[in-house]
BADOKE-942660 format. One record per residue (C-alpha): y, x, z. Coordinates in steps of 0.1 Angstrom, whole numbers, padded with zeros to 4 digits, always signed. Layout:
// residues N
YXZ/...
END
This chain:
// residues 270
-0245-0573-0482/-0216-0551-0470/-0203-0532-0500/-0181-0501-0496/-0165-0488-0528/-0137-0463-0530/-0103-0473-0544/-0081-0443-0549/-0051-0461-0564/-0031-0460-0532/-0039-0440-0501/-0024-0455-0469/-0025-0443-0433/-0021-0473-0409/+0006-0477-0384/-0004-0474-0347/-0012-0503-0325/+0017-0520-0308/-0005-0537-0282/-0014-0514-0254/-0046-0532-0244/-0060-0526-0279/-0048-0490-0277/-0067-0485-0245/-0099-0500-0260/-0097-0476-0289/-0089-0446-0267/-0120-0455-0246/-0142-0459-0277/-0130-0425-0290/-0138-0407-0258/-0172-0423-0257/-0178-0412-0292/-0170-0376-0284/-0190-0378-0252/-0218-0404-0250/-0219-0399-0212/-0183-0409-0208/-0182-0442-0188/-0157-0469-0178/-0156-0454-0143/-0147-0420-0158/-0119-0436-0179/-0106-0454-0148/-0106-0422-0128/-0086-0405-0156/-0061-0433-0155/-0061-0434-0117/-0069-0471-0116/-0098-0492-0102/-0126-0495-0127/-0128-0533-0120/-0091-0536-0128/-0094-0515-0160/-0124-0537-0171/-0102-0568-0167/-0074-0552-0188/-0098-0542-0216/-0113-0576-0217/-0080-0594-0218/-0084-0610-0184/-0055-0591-0167/-0019-0591-0179/-0003-0557-0186/+0032-0553-0173/+0057-0528-0188/+0054-0507-0156/+0016-0506-0160/+0019-0495-0196/+0043-0467-0186/+0020-0455-0158/-0012-0456-0178/+0005-0442-0209/+0017-0411-0189/-0019-0405-0177/-0028-0403-0213/-0001-0378-0220/+0020-0402-0241/+0057-0392-0243/+0087-0416-0244/+0087-0418-0282/+0050-0427-0282/+0053-0452-0254/+0083-0469-0271/+0060-0483-0298/+0041-0506-0274/+0054-0540-0267/+0045-0566-0241/+0046-0602-0252/+0061-0624-0224/+0040-0654-0212/+0012-0643-0236/-0023-0657-0232/-0043-0626-0235/-0074-0644-0246/-0055-0654-0277/-0053-0627-0304/-0030-0647-0327/+0000-0627-0317/-0013-0595-0334/+0013-0580-0357/+0008-0568-0393/+0005-0532-0381/-0023-0540-0358/-0042-0559-0385/-0037-0530-0409/-0052-0506-0384/-0081-0530-0378/-0087-0531-0416/-0086-0493-0417/-0110-0490-0388/-0135-0514-0404/-0136-0494-0435/-0136-0460-0418/-0164-0464-0392/-0199-0472-0405/-0210-0493-0376/-0186-0522-0385/-0206-0528-0417/-0238-0524-0397/-0228-0550-0371/-0217-0574-0399/-0252-0571-0414/-0270-0570-0381/-0260-0605-0373/-0283-0617-0402/-0314-0604-0385/-0338-0628-0369/-0340-0605-0339/-0302-0603-0334/-0288-0607-0299/-0251-0615-0294/-0244-0589-0267/-0228-0555-0269/-0256-0538-0250/-0282-0548-0276/-0259-0539-0305/-0252-0505-0288/-0289-0498-0283/-0299-0509-0317/-0273-0489-0336/-0273-0460-0312/-0235-0462-0306/-0217-0465-0273/-0211-0499-0256/-0174-0492-0260/-0177-0488-0298/-0199-0519-0300/-0174-0539-0280/-0143-0528-0299/-0160-0532-0333/-0172-0567-0325/-0138-0578-0312/-0122-0563-0344/-0146-0581-0367/-0139-0614-0349/-0101-0609-0351/-0103-0603-0388/-0125-0633-0394/-0155-0614-0405/-0175-0627-0376/-0171-0659-0355/-0182-0665-0319/-0196-0700-0314/-0191-0721-0282/-0224-0709-0268/-0214-0672-0274/-0235-0666-0305/-0220-0643-0332/-0223-0657-0367/-0212-0643-0401/-0186-0666-0416/-0170-0643-0442/-0198-0637-0467/-0201-0602-0482/-0178-0576-0465/-0164-0554-0492/-0135-0528-0496/-0132-0532-0534/-0095-0536-0543/-0082-0529-0508/-0050-0510-0513/-0053-0487-0483/-0091-0479-0485/-0088-0444-0499/-0084-0424-0467/-0107-0447-0447/-0133-0447-0474/-0136-0409-0473/-0141-0410-0436/-0168-0437-0440/-0186-0417-0467/-0186-0386-0446/-0202-0405-0417/-0228-0420-0441/-0237-0386-0454/-0241-0374-0418/-0263-0403-0411/-0283-0395-0443/-0289-0359-0430/-0301-0373-0397/-0325-0396-0415/-0338-0367-0435/-0348-0350-0403/-0358-0379-0381/-0370-0409-0402/-0406-0409-0417/-0408-0407-0455/-0424-0441-0458/-0393-0457-0443/-0367-0440-0465/-0360-0428-0500/-0338-0398-0506/-0338-0384-0541/-0315-0365-0564/-0312-0356-0601/-0292-0329-0619/-0284-0335-0656/-0262-0325-0684/-0239-0354-0694/-0212-0365-0717/-0182-0373-0695/-0170-0398-0721/-0197-0421-0707/-0187-0416-0671/-0169-0449-0667/-0199-0467-0682/-0222-0449-0658/-0200-0460-0628/-0204-0496-0639/-0242-0492-0642/-0242-0478-0607/-0221-0507-0594/-0245-0532-0611/-0276-0515-0597/-0262-0515-0561/-0255-0552-0562/-0288-0561-0579/-0308-0540-0554/-0289-0556-0525/-0296-0591-0538/-0333-0583-0543/-0337-0569-0508/-0317-0598-0492/-0332-0627-0511/-0357-0637-0484/-0333-0645-0456/-0360-0655-0432/-0376-0621-0432/-0346-0598-0427/-0356-0573-0400/-0336-0541-0405/-0302-0528-0417/-0302-0499-0442/-0276-0477-0459/-0277-0471-0496/-0257-0441-0508/-0255-0430-0544/-0235-0399-0554/-0226-0389-0589/-0204-0358-0591/-0198-0327-0612/-0211-0292-0603/-0193-0276-0632/-0157-0266-0633/-0133-0292-0648/-0121-0278-0681/-0086-0292-0675/-0085-0268-0645/-0091-0237-0666/
END
C-alpha cells in the first residue's frame, strides 16, 4: 500500500540539488519525459561529451571536476548564479550517497510525492513477476528508462527500497505515505493531476472488466464533511488491506482515486 493524502498545512517548494550528477540525472529524465525518443546519445550530443563518459558520470562511476561542472552547466544554459549552487565534494566515493545534503533529500522527498511512478515502483517490487532492472520497470510502467533509473535510485537513497547483495530490490520501509509531510501540498497537487490524467487514459484504453470508474452527485450537509473525509480514509485503507491480503497472488499495481468536491459556489465567497 502506498498512500497519498494531501496535507495543506504548509506548502513548501524544495531547494535545488547541490550535487551536479543528480542534477544531470534529473535533467535527462525531464527531457525523456517531454520526448520519449530522447536518448542518452542525444543528451551526450547536447552536452558535447562522449555518451560512454556521460553514462559513467550518471551512474556515479566517473568523478566530476569543477571544470567539468562548469563546461556541462554552460551547455545547459546555466548562468554563474545557477552554477554556484553546485558543490564538488573532494575525495568523494561516488558510489556512496551518504554525503547528500538536506536540500537534496528534501527535493528527493518532493519528487517521490510529485511523480506517480515512485509509488508504482514501490508497489511493483511486491509482485511475483517483478524484475530488478530498469528496463523491465520502464516497460511495465510505460515510463522512460531514465525516469525508472532516477526514481529507483531515489527510493533507495531515501530508504524506501533496498538493493541486496545479488542486486535484487526489496521493500524495507513498509507502507509509503505522505500523510503529515510538511511540504506535501505542492507536490501532492502535481501527483493528483498526473493520476487524473492516468485515469483519463484508462477510460479510453483499459477494458471495463479491468477498471471501475464511477461518480455520484449529491446534495449534502457540509457540517458532515469532516466525518465524510474520515469515512473515505477508512474505506481506502480497508480496501487496500483487502486487495493486498493474499501476498502470494499479487500480480498488478492499481491506482485508486476518490474525489469529493463542491460544484456549488461557496457561500462565504458571496
